[in-house]
Structures are given as C-alpha cells and as structure tokens.
C-alpha positions as CSV (number, residue, x, y, z in Angstrom):
1,M,6.4,22.4,-26.9
2,A,5.7,22.0,-23.3
3,K,5.9,18.6,-21.6
4,K,2.9,17.1,-20.4
5,V,3.4,16.6,-16.5
6,V,0.9,14.2,-14.4
7,T,1.0,14.4,-10.9
8,L,0.1,11.1,-8.8
9,A,-0.7,11.2,-5.2
10,H,-1.3,8.5,-2.8
11,Y,-4.5,8.5,-0.1
12,Y,-1.5,8.7,2.8
13,T,-0.3,12.3,1.7
14,T,-1.8,15.4,3.3
15,P,-5.3,16.8,1.7
16,E,-3.3,19.7,0.5
17,I,-1.1,17.4,-1.9
18,Q,-3.9,15.2,-3.0
19,Q,-5.7,18.7,-4.2
20,M,-2.6,19.1,-6.3
21,A,-2.8,15.8,-8.1
22,D,-4.3,14.7,-11.3
23,K,-4.8,11.3,-9.9
24,V,-5.1,10.1,-6.1
25,G,-5.4,6.4,-5.2
26,D,-4.2,3.4,-3.8
27,S,-1.2,1.4,-5.0
28,L,-3.1,-0.6,-7.6
29,E,-5.1,2.3,-8.9
30,L,-1.9,4.3,-9.2
31,S,0.1,1.6,-10.9
32,L,-2.6,1.2,-13.8
33,F,-2.7,5.0,-14.0
34,A,0.8,5.4,-14.3
35,R,1.1,2.7,-16.8
36,D,-1.7,4.5,-19.1
37,A,-0.5,7.9,-18.6
38,Q,0.5,9.8,-22.0
39,A,3.0,11.9,-20.1
40,D,6.3,13.4,-20.4
41,I,6.8,13.6,-16.7
42,I,5.3,11.6,-13.9
43,V,5.2,13.3,-10.5
44,F,4.7,10.8,-7.9
45,A,3.8,12.1,-4.4
46,G,3.9,8.9,-2.7
47,V,7.3,6.8,-1.7
48,R,10.2,5.6,-3.6
49,F,9.0,2.1,-4.6
50,M,5.9,3.6,-6.2
51,A,7.7,6.0,-8.2
52,E,9.9,3.2,-9.5
53,T,6.7,1.0,-9.9
54,A,5.5,3.8,-12.4
55,K,8.9,4.0,-14.2
56,I,9.0,0.2,-14.5
57,L,5.5,0.4,-16.2
58,N,5.9,3.5,-18.3
59,P,9.9,3.6,-19.1
60,N,9.6,6.0,-21.8
61,A,8.2,8.9,-19.2
62,E,10.7,10.8,-16.6
63,V,9.1,10.3,-13.2
64,I,10.4,12.1,-10.6
65,L,10.0,11.5,-6.5
66,P,9.6,14.9,-4.6
67,D,11.7,14.0,-1.7
68,R,14.9,11.8,-1.5
69,G,13.7,10.6,2.1
70,S,10.4,9.0,1.1
71,T,11.5,5.4,1.6
72,C,9.2,2.7,3.2
73,S,10.3,0.5,6.4
74,L,9.5,-2.6,4.4
75,V,12.1,-1.8,2.0
76,E,14.5,-0.3,4.4
77,Q,14.2,-3.7,6.4
78,T,14.8,-6.0,3.4
79,D,18.4,-7.0,2.3
80,V,17.9,-7.9,-1.1
81,A,21.0,-10.3,-1.1
82,E,19.4,-12.2,2.0
83,L,16.1,-12.4,0.1
84,R,17.8,-13.9,-2.8
85,K,19.0,-16.5,-0.4
86,W,15.8,-17.0,0.9
87,R,14.2,-17.6,-2.4
88,E,16.9,-19.9,-3.5
89,A,16.3,-21.9,-0.2
90,H,12.8,-22.5,-1.5
91,P,13.1,-23.7,-4.9
92,D,9.6,-25.2,-5.5
93,Y,7.9,-22.2,-4.1
94,V,6.0,-19.5,-6.2
95,H,7.4,-16.4,-4.6
96,V,4.8,-13.7,-4.4
97,S,5.8,-10.4,-3.3
98,Y,3.6,-7.2,-1.8
99,I,3.9,-4.3,-4.2
100,N,5.4,-2.4,-1.2
101,S,9.0,-3.3,-2.3
102,S,12.1,-2.4,-4.3
103,A,12.6,-2.8,-8.0
104,E,15.5,-5.3,-7.1
105,H,13.0,-7.0,-4.7
106,K,10.4,-7.3,-7.5
107,A,13.0,-8.5,-9.7
108,L,13.3,-11.6,-8.0
109,S,9.3,-12.2,-7.4
110,D,7.2,-14.5,-9.7
111,W,4.2,-12.5,-8.7
112,I,3.4,-8.8,-7.2
113,V,0.1,-8.3,-5.5
114,T,-1.4,-5.5,-3.6
115,S,-3.4,-5.4,-0.5
116,R,-6.6,-5.2,-2.8
117,N,-5.8,-8.4,-4.8
118,V,-3.5,-10.3,-2.7
119,D,-6.3,-12.7,-1.3
120,D,-7.5,-13.8,-4.8
121,I,-4.2,-14.1,-6.3
122,I,-2.8,-16.5,-3.8
123,K,-5.8,-18.2,-3.6
124,H,-5.6,-18.7,-7.4
125,L,-1.8,-20.1,-6.8
126,Y,-3.1,-22.7,-4.2
127,D,-5.9,-23.8,-6.8
128,Q,-3.2,-24.5,-9.0
129,G,-1.5,-26.7,-6.6
130,Q,1.3,-24.3,-6.1
131,K,3.1,-23.6,-2.8
132,V,3.9,-20.0,-1.9
133,I,6.5,-17.8,-0.2
134,F,5.5,-14.4,0.6
135,S,7.4,-11.1,1.1
136,P,8.0,-8.5,2.7
137,D,5.2,-8.0,4.9
138,R,5.0,-10.2,7.9
139,N,1.8,-9.0,9.1
140,M,-0.2,-9.3,5.8
141,G,1.3,-12.7,5.5
142,A,0.7,-14.1,9.0
143,Y,-3.2,-12.7,8.2
144,L,-3.4,-14.7,5.2
145,N,-1.9,-17.6,6.9
146,W,-4.6,-17.6,9.6
147,E,-7.4,-16.3,7.4
148,Y,-7.2,-19.3,4.8
149,G,-5.3,-21.9,6.8
150,Y,-2.0,-21.4,4.6
151,N,1.2,-22.4,5.9
152,M,3.5,-20.1,3.8
153,P,7.1,-19.2,4.9
154,L,7.3,-15.5,5.3
155,W,9.6,-12.8,5.0
156,S,10.1,-10.4,8.4
157,A,9.5,-7.1,7.5
158,V,6.7,-4.7,8.7
159,C,5.3,-1.5,8.2
160,E,6.5,0.9,10.9
161,V,3.1,2.6,10.8
162,H,0.5,-0.2,11.0
163,D,2.6,-2.2,13.1
164,K,2.1,0.4,16.0
165,F,-1.5,-0.6,16.0
166,N,-2.2,-2.9,19.1
167,E,-4.8,-5.0,20.9
168,D,-4.6,-3.1,24.3
169,A,-4.8,0.2,22.7
170,L,-7.7,-0.9,20.8
171,N,-9.3,-2.1,24.2
172,A,-9.2,1.1,25.4
173,G,-10.5,2.8,22.6
174,F,-13.5,0.6,22.5
175,A,-14.1,1.3,26.3
176,A,-14.0,5.0,26.1
177,V,-16.9,5.2,23.8
178,G,-18.9,3.2,26.0
179,D,-22.1,1.4,25.0
180,T,-22.0,3.5,21.5
181,P,-21.9,1.0,18.7
182,H,-18.2,0.7,17.0
183,Y,-16.6,-0.9,14.5
184,L,-13.0,-1.7,13.6
185,I,-11.7,-1.5,9.8
186,A,-7.8,-2.4,9.3
187,H,-5.4,-2.7,6.8
188,P,-3.8,-6.0,6.2
189,E,-0.3,-4.5,7.5
190,S,-1.7,-4.4,11.0
191,P,-0.7,-6.9,13.3
192,L,-2.5,-10.1,13.5
193,P,-4.3,-9.5,16.7
194,V,-5.7,-6.3,15.4
195,L,-7.1,-8.0,12.3
196,Q,-8.7,-10.7,14.2
197,R,-10.7,-7.8,15.9
198,A,-11.7,-6.1,12.7
199,D,-15.1,-6.0,11.1
200,Y,-13.5,-5.4,7.7
201,V,-10.0,-6.0,6.6
202,G,-8.9,-4.6,3.1
203,S,-7.0,-2.2,1.0
204,T,-6.9,1.4,1.4
205,S,-9.5,1.5,-1.3
206,G,-11.4,-1.1,0.2
207,M,-11.9,0.6,3.4
208,L,-13.0,3.9,1.8
209,N,-15.6,2.0,0.1
210,W,-16.8,0.4,3.1
211,V,-17.2,3.8,4.8
212,K,-19.3,5.3,1.8
213,S,-21.6,2.2,1.8
214,Y,-21.8,2.5,5.5
215,A,-25.7,2.6,6.5
216,K,-27.0,6.1,6.9
217,E,-29.3,5.2,9.5
218,A,-26.6,3.5,11.6
219,N,-25.2,5.2,14.5
220,G,-21.5,4.3,15.8
221,V,-18.1,5.2,15.7
222,I,-15.8,3.7,13.1
223,F,-12.4,3.3,14.0
224,V,-9.8,3.1,11.2
225,A,-6.4,1.2,11.6
226,T,-4.1,2.5,8.9
227,E,-2.4,5.8,8.2
228,D,-4.1,8.8,8.9
229,G,-4.3,10.5,5.4
230,I,-7.2,8.2,4.1
231,L,-9.3,9.8,7.2
232,Y,-9.7,12.9,5.2
233,N,-11.3,11.2,2.0
234,M,-13.6,9.1,4.1
235,K,-14.6,12.2,5.9
236,L,-15.1,14.1,2.8
237,A,-17.1,11.0,1.6
238,R,-19.1,10.7,4.6
239,P,-19.2,13.7,6.9
240,D,-22.0,12.6,8.7
241,L,-19.8,9.6,10.4
242,D,-17.8,9.8,13.6
243,I,-14.6,8.4,11.9
244,R,-11.6,8.3,13.9
245,Q,-8.4,6.7,13.7
246,A,-7.8,3.5,15.6
247,P,-5.4,4.3,19.0
248,I,-2.0,3.2,19.0
249,Y,-1.3,4.0,22.7
250,A,-3.0,5.7,25.4
251,G,-5.8,6.9,23.3
252,C,-3.3,8.8,21.0
253,Q,-4.6,9.1,17.3
254,C,-1.6,10.4,15.6
255,N,-0.4,7.6,13.4
256,Q,1.5,9.1,10.1
257,C,3.9,7.8,7.8
258,P,6.8,10.1,8.0
259,Y,7.9,9.1,4.5
260,M,4.5,10.1,2.9
261,K,4.5,13.4,4.8
262,L,7.5,14.8,2.9
263,N,5.5,15.5,0.1
264,T,5.4,19.0,0.7
265,I,3.7,21.3,-1.3
266,E,6.9,22.7,-1.9
267,A,8.6,19.6,-2.9
268,V,5.6,18.7,-5.3
269,K,6.1,22.2,-7.1
270,R,9.7,21.4,-7.5
271,A,9.1,18.2,-8.8
272,Q,6.5,19.8,-11.4
273,A,9.0,21.8,-12.3
274,G,11.6,19.3,-13.0
275,E,13.5,19.0,-9.9
276,G,13.6,16.1,-7.2
277,V,14.3,12.5,-7.7
278,K,14.6,11.0,-10.8
279,I,14.0,7.7,-11.2
280,D,17.0,7.1,-13.8
281,Y,19.0,4.6,-12.3
282,L,17.0,1.4,-12.9
283,T,18.8,-0.6,-16.0
284,P,16.6,-2.0,-18.8
285,E,17.3,-5.8,-17.7
286,M,16.2,-4.7,-14.1
287,M,13.1,-2.9,-15.2
288,D,12.0,-5.9,-17.5
289,A,12.8,-8.5,-14.6
290,A,10.4,-6.4,-12.2
291,R,7.9,-5.6,-15.0
292,L,7.0,-9.3,-15.6
293,P,5.5,-10.2,-12.0
294,I,3.6,-6.9,-12.0
295,E,2.2,-7.4,-15.2
296,R,1.1,-11.1,-14.2
297,M,-0.8,-9.2,-11.5
298,L,-2.2,-6.4,-13.8
299,E,-3.7,-8.8,-16.1
300,F,-5.1,-11.3,-13.3
301,S,-6.6,-8.4,-11.6
302,K,-8.2,-6.9,-15.1
303,R,-9.4,-10.8,-16.0
304,Y,-11.2,-10.9,-12.7
305,S,-12.4,-7.1,-12.7
306,L,-10.5,-6.7,-9.3
C-alpha cells in the first residue's frame, strides 16, 4: 500500500513551492495541520524548527525537511546551555518562547507562542499575576514591552531578515511616493523603531488578512515589513493594490530568508520521494517535554478561537 505523503509550505517559500503543497500557512496554521494530518510522511517546506514541531505534534509520522541547511538565525543565535542558565536565573518567572526555536529550546519553555497569539497569551499570564521572561526574539519582546508596558527580561536573538528593516530606509521609501497615501504593515520580528511607525503589526496571516480587507476604493501604497514570500499571496488576493516590500537600504526591496529559499522544486520532489533530512533524532523524552508548552498554546488558541 502506497504511503500517504502530505506537503506543507510556509508563506515565505517561493510561489512554485507553495503550488506543490497540500497546505500553505503560517506557523500556527501549519502546526495545527501537522498535528491532525493523517499522513505517513510529512514533507515540510520551511525551516528545521518547523519540521521538528511537526514531528513533536505527530510523532508517528515520518517528517522530512527538504534541505539540511534550512535553519533559522533565532535558533543559531541561541546557545541552549546558556538559555538554561538564563531560565534558572529567573526561577519565579514563566518562560514564554516564540515558536521559532529548536526542540531543545521548547523543552525549556513553559509556553510556546506564535506571532498570532503572543499578545493574548502574555496578557493572560500577566492577568494571572505571573511574571514572564521571553525568548528568543529580542525585537518581538521589545515591542511587547513597549506596546503594553511590560518589563519582561528578554533573550537576545533576532531574525536576520526582519532585523534589516530600519527607519531611515522607511523614510526614504515613504518620501519616494510623495503625496500618495501610504501604509506600513509589519511583522513583530522587526526592530522597534519600524514597529512604532506601523499602521498594523501582526503575524504573517494577520498581515495577509489586513491586505484582503483593505478598502477597494482606497488609493495608496502598502509597504510590507516582512519576508518577501508573502507578497505573492497578497498580490494574488488583491491584484488591484500597490503592494511593496518595505525597503531595507537605498530603496532595495529584496529582503529574503536564505533558509526558506533552500526549499527548491528539486529538493521538495526528493523529499516527497522519501529523501532529505529526516527528523528522527529527537528522543521521546525531548518530544514529550517540548510538546507540553506547544499543547498549552494550542489549547489556549482553541479556547479563545485565535
């Protein structure tokens, strides 16, 4: 009997890869789909931490990452041994970790969050009288501290793609469109000065929904401060709009995640044939420890329909 293969692709992969997928989405959508997928093999066209999350949530499936080099700067900039010391130095705090983290990182966490539900989950914890430490994304944590007046200690790692967006380049981009109305929507992995200028800050799916609901009669330029892959989905949904990636320097609109772009057509086809990087190195104990904070997030999101 032939094995059932399900292919998942993140919004930041190329249009050609998205067209090969059974499901395209952001981190939360793909986590839910992976958990419930009745599949023998899950091919995850994304980065390694996403494939690890799929394996943690569906341990009976064989999970394959198309390219060994598909990592994430947030993972690479985090020394797990140092993270453990940092957590131990804050014994009275709840450790909330962004889903863009390794399985080992997740296993040291009390809660996992995505960019879609981070605001609600941290508010929930503060409403319960808890104190929070946040890792690994410094920019996201800084935005939450500024927006809501928290004082969370933050780990110091950044997404190398989003961290390139900057206020000077934004000013130049805004000036270039003159008197034309313009808007900025941004992912919370961007630096705080950029987020403070944004008309909307939210997850990849949140930004896509913002574009979909943009008034048809409005006339303006929409600058998007996130990886350029999502612009394909935005322009597909609203071909009538002037949608541009926010510049990073001298008007350059070319900000891509090099790790996501390793998911080539050839690599995904090989993975669908059973080749590639198999996520078979996580111990049952590691997966159990990492699954608990993920399931807390999923249950919270289900309860509050996030």
